[in-house]
N, C-alpha and C positions, 0 to 999 in steps of 0.2 A: 504494499500499500502506500501511497505516496506522500511524502510529510509533507505539511504547510507548514512546520514552523522554521523560523528565520534562519538563516545560516551562518554556523559558528561565529563567522567574522563581522557578522552586525551585530550579534546580539552579546559579544565577549566583553566583559567590561577587564577593564587593566587597573590589577590592585598594585597600590602603594609595595613598594618593597624599602624595608629597612632596612640594608646595605646603603652608606652613600658614595658607592663609585658611581659614576654616571652609567647608564645600560643603554649603548647601542640600539635603535631595532631593528631588529631581524630584517633579511632580506625580503621574506613572503610578504612580511608589513608593509615595506618600501613600494615593493607593487602594489601593492591594494592602496596605499593611500596613491603612488601615482596615477591609479584607474581613478579614482575618487576625482582626484583634482584635473584628469583632460576632461570628464565628463560634464564637471560645472562650467570648463570653459568651454567645450562644446555647445552648452545651453546657453551659456552666455552671451558667444561669438552670433548663436542663431538670432537670439531673439534683439542683439542690437542689428544686426545686418537687417532684419525684417522691419525695424523701426528706421534704418536710416534710406530704405528705399521705397517706402511710405512716404516722404519726404520729398524725396527728388523725383520720383516720377510721378506722370500726370496724374492727378485724382480725378478725371473724368476723362475715360477715353471714347473714343467714338464708336457707333456701332457698326460696323461695317457687313456688309453683305457677302455672300458667296464669292462675288466676283471683285471684294476689296472698294469698292465704293463706300464712303461715308454716307450715312443715311440719319436725317434728321425726324425725331419725329414718325417715325414709320414710313417718310416720304423721299424721295429724293431731291438735293438741292434743287434738280431744276422744277420739281415741283412746289417749292418753297417760292421761290422768285431766281430769274435770271441772271439777275445782279448780284448776288449775295457774293462778299468776298469771305469763305469760310475760316480764313484764317485773321482775318479783320474783325469779323461780326459776331463771331464766337469763340473769344479767347481761354486758353486752359485754367486760369484763375478764375471759375466760373460765377461766383458771386461773393462778393468782395465783405460783404456787413458780416458773413459766418466764417468762425476759422473752420475751415474744410478738413485740416490737418486730426484736429483734435476732436472734430463734430460733435462742436458748442455752440448753441443756440446765438445769436446776435444781441449784443447789449449796446448796440447805439440804436434801434427802435424801438421807443417807449409807446404805451399806452397812449392813446391821443382820447380827444373829448370829443372828436369828431370821427363820424363814423361811415361805412359802407356796405352795404347788403346787397349782398349778391342775390337777384332775381334769374335763379334758375327756370326753365321753363317748364310746365308741367306736362308738354307732351312732345320733346326730346328725351330720347332715350339717356340710360342711366352712364355713358361713356363721353356721350355729348356736355350732359350736365357738369360730369368731372374734370371736362377740359374746361370749359366756361368758371368753373369752381378756379380753377388752378390758375384761370387768367384775371379773374377776381383776386386770387391773391397777390398778383403781381401788380395789378393797378392799387392795391393797399399798400403796399411796400413803397411805390412809387409818389402815392399822393401822401403815406404817413399819416393814413386812415385808419382805426382800428376796425378789424375786419367782423363783421354780424357773424355768427355760426347760422346760418340759414339753412331751411329743411331743402333734401332733395323730392324728387318724385317718382311714381312706379305708375305708368299708364298699363292697364290691365283688365283687360274685356270691358273695352271701351270706357272704361274708367278710369278717375285720374287721383290717386292718395298721395297724402304726404308721407315721405319716410325721414325719421329723423336721421340728423349726419350721423349720429353713434354707429347707424346701421351701415355707413358707406366709410367711414374711416375711423382710426383711433384716436379720438379727442384729445385724451389725457397726451398723448405723445406730440398728438398737432399743435398743440400750447404753449408746447416748447419753441417753436418757430417764431410766432409772431402774436402781438397783442390782440386779445378776441373779444367778446362778448357775446352773451345768450340772444336770441331774439327776443327774450321774456325782459332783458334787461335792458334793449333797444327801445321796445314798443313801452316803456316806463320812463326812458328820458327822450324819448322822441314824439311822446302820446300818440305811437303808431303809427306816426306818418311818414311819408317821403317827402323833402323837400322841392329835390334837383334830382336828374338821372343821367348819370354819365350812359352814354348811348353807343352800341356798336352796330347803329340800324347802316348808317350812310358809310359802308365798311370799305366802298368803292370809291375813285373819282370818277371813274367811266359808268356810273349807275345813271341811267336817264331818268327824265322827273317820274316817269309811267313806273318804274321799277322800283323807285324809292318810295313811292305813295303805296305799292302794294305789299314790301316788306314794312310799312308803317304799320296798314292796317293788319297785316298778320301778326305781329310781334305785339302788337294793341291787344289783340284778342287774347294772344296766351300771357299776356301778363294781368289781361283780368282772372284767369283761370288761378294765378298765385294770390291775388287779390282775393277771391273768394274763400282759398283753401287757408288762409294766413290771416284774415282780417285784417291785413296791411291798407293803409288810407294812400292810393297811389295815385297821382292825378293823370286825368285820360289825355295823353300827349298827341292822339288825333286830335283834339279839339284845340288844346294849348302846348304848342310846339314849343313855346319858351322855356317849358321845363327841362326841356331835354338840351344837354352839354353836349354837342355830337364834336365828331372829330374838326379840326381845321381844313376849309378847304384850298389851302395851301402846303397842306400833309402832303408830301412826296408817296408815290405808292411802292410796294415794295414789303417785305420784312422789315420792321424798325425793332430795333433791342432797346425794352424799358428799362433794361438795367444800366447799357450803358451810355446811354441818350438823355437829354434832358430837352424837350421841346416845348415852345413858345404856346402857351395856350391849349395846352393840353390835359386835360381831367381837374380843371381848376373852378371852384367852386369855395365862395364864401357860408354855404349852408353846412347845419351841424350833419344832419342826417341824408345823406345822398345813397339812394340805389345806383346799382348799374343793372340797365335792361341789355339784355343779348349780348351777354359778354361772352358768349362762343363766334361772334361774328367779329369781334374784334379779331380774330386768330387769321383774318384777313390782311391786315395790316400791322400786326406785331406779333412776336414770338414769345416765349418764354423757354424757349430751349435752354439758356444759360442758366435759367433757375432750376431746371429738372434734375442734378444733381442733389440739390437741399431739399428741393419736395419729393423725391425718392424716400431721401431718410425720416423726414417725421410725419408723411401723407402717407400713412399705413393703413391697410384695411384692420378691422378690428379684431381682437385678440381672440376670439372666438372662430373667426374665420381661420385665421393663422394655425391657430389647431388643428380644426379638422384637417386643412390640408397637408400639414405634419404629418398628421395620423395615416393619411391616406398613402402619401407618399413612399413612409416605412411600413406598414401594414398592409396594400395593397400591389403595389408596384413593386416593393422591397427595394428601393433602390434611390438613391440623387440622381443617379448617373441615367438621366432619361430623355426624351426628347419633346417637348410642347412643340404641337401643331395648334394652329389657330386656323381652319378653313371657312373662310367667309363666303366664296363664289361658288353657292349652291346653285340650284337650278331659280330658285324664287331672284337670288341676285343677278342672273343671266337673265332673265325676264324683264326685271326692274331698269338694270341700266342697259343692257347690249340691245335690247330691242326697243329702246325709247328715242333714238336718235339725239344724244345728247353729245354736247359738242365737247366735252372737256376730254384732252390729249390723253392724261391720265386714262379715264375711261376704257379710252378708246384701245390703248396699249393692253389694258389687263383683259379687256374681251377678245382682243385680235391672241394674247397668247393662250385662252384659253381655249378657242377656236383652233389652233395651231398644236396645242400640246395632247397626245392622250392621255388616258389617267393610268396607263399603262408606265407610258414613260416619267410619268410625275411620281411614280411610285418608285422607279428603278431610280431616281434621283435621293428618292428619299432614304431609300434602302441603301445606300453609295454613302451619304451622308452618316450614317447611323456606325455603317462599318468603319469609316475613318477618322469617326469620335470614340470608336470602342463600345458603342451604346447597343444594349440590345432589350429595350422596353422605349415605350412613346406612350403620351397623352395627346388624345384627340379633342378638341372645342370646337363645336360646330353650333349652331344655331339649332334648337329644339327640333326635334323627328325629323332633323336633315337625313336623307339618305341617297345622297347623289352617286353615280357611276364614281366616282373617286373616293368617296368612304367607305362603298363597298371594296372596291380592287384595294383599297389600303389594309381594310381588315381582313383582306382574305392572302392576302400576301406576305403580311410583315407579322410576325409574329410577337405575341405578348402588348399589343395595342388595348388601353384603355380609353374609357369616356366616359361620358356620364351614366349610361347605362350603369357604369361599374359604381356610380356614385350613390344613384337609388336604391342599388340591391345592398346595401351594407348601413351599419348602423355604426357611427361616426361617434367614438367616445361616449357614447351615452348623451350628447348633448341636445338641449330641446332645438331642433334645428327641423323646420317646414319645406323638406325637400319637394315640396311644389310651390315652391316661393322661387319663382325664374330669377327674380332681383340679385335675391342672393345667393342661389347657384351659381349664376355668370360672376359675382364676386370671387367665389370657391374655385371655381375654373381659371380666373385669372390669377388666383393666389398660387394655383397648383402649378401653371405654366410661368410663372414667375419664378420659381424657385427649380428649372428644369435647368439639366447640363447646355442644353442647346433649343434655341426655341426661333421655329420659322414662322411669321406671321401672314397677315393677306392685308397686302397693300392695299392701302386707302380705307381700313379698315379702324374705326375710332378704338376698336376693343385691343386689336393688335396694337397700336400706339400706346395705351396703357401698358399693356405686360411690358411693352419695349422699353419706356422711361423708367419703370421699375427695376427693372436689369441694367439700366446704364449704370450707375454708378458703381457696381459690382463686380462691371466687366465682364458679362455674362454673354455670350456668345449668343448673336442675334443674326437671322439672318429673314430681310424681308419676303422675300418669295422665291419659290422655288422654279421659278421659270428658267430664271438666265443658267446658261452653261454657266 
């Protein structure tokens, strides 16, 4: 039987000797002491090297595609702007107010008695709302306004219901990043009123008056959903356009950085209680990519979601070394986009790629990626009920492919979780894909964009699509 006692050389006590002569250590003791000394030196040197490299190497690596091209927010630079100088616009020192090396929150931005209320529109999907929320965070930092922890919304069976922010992010972690107040506090100090609105409606210098009026009417109707569900008193800006603080008409086109630049007459208001209408629309004129490394650290999913993802990865997939795949180009997507005559160049490229790539060829590329990365399992995230030819081929040819069906078939940690709640299931699948060794996303998908942002600061490999050789 194997003994579990410690080795004699660890347990032996050296007894004091009565002789006055100096006793030299034996040769065996010298060897053991030398071994311990070398072991300590190796541990210390490894730790020292890690610390030094973490300070020298860039804190925020680019997200690289299979062909080595840098991609931002799941899109190529061409999609963002033809005029962007990546080296100039997105510096390595991504977010100056934060100490990226020590991962400490900023002490520069103090709580302000001026507030910014994100109006996340009721009939937009979760990921568009989250992108709008991140843009609102960037605006609150730019204007030094305290951010209101506004609710999200879930459209389900032709109804819209409010979701607490705690359902989407870990609020405790988030509050370490910037000053915030609850919706209840805002209603108390502002009497439930919104005095003015920063606007993302005039998102382009090229909008015709007819287009602008159409956006104005549509967004105003969506804001009424927010008013009805929250009780916030927001002016009807179709009737009174003076409450809108819109982008300056002479603001140049292209994606501009709120972090590195100060623009004249941008988001300026003396009002104490300001909302931001259609923050998602601001993504056409600005980017928050230089904030992504910090947002990814402090904007985490709720602890419940993270625990369930970890449990599924270890108990079902049984390895952290797995491939995450998000497939958005199902038959519904193709019907909506490829047959609608949309003139967007990126949509055309995706549609052409789908028509020219066979399911077998795409699955073969995935199998090649898995072989090259020594990966034996994959998690496939798709919209509910998706069973197109690609999904069927993938499950037939690739062993150990897990999906939402496997989530629905197990009890995860015994936590109280409604597996019919697609809102939470989507968050859970994103958390799983964010923790994969390699992630293949779907270009132009906000779902994939969010996962790519989560992975960015951890230097996890991200491939925007599988169409390119």
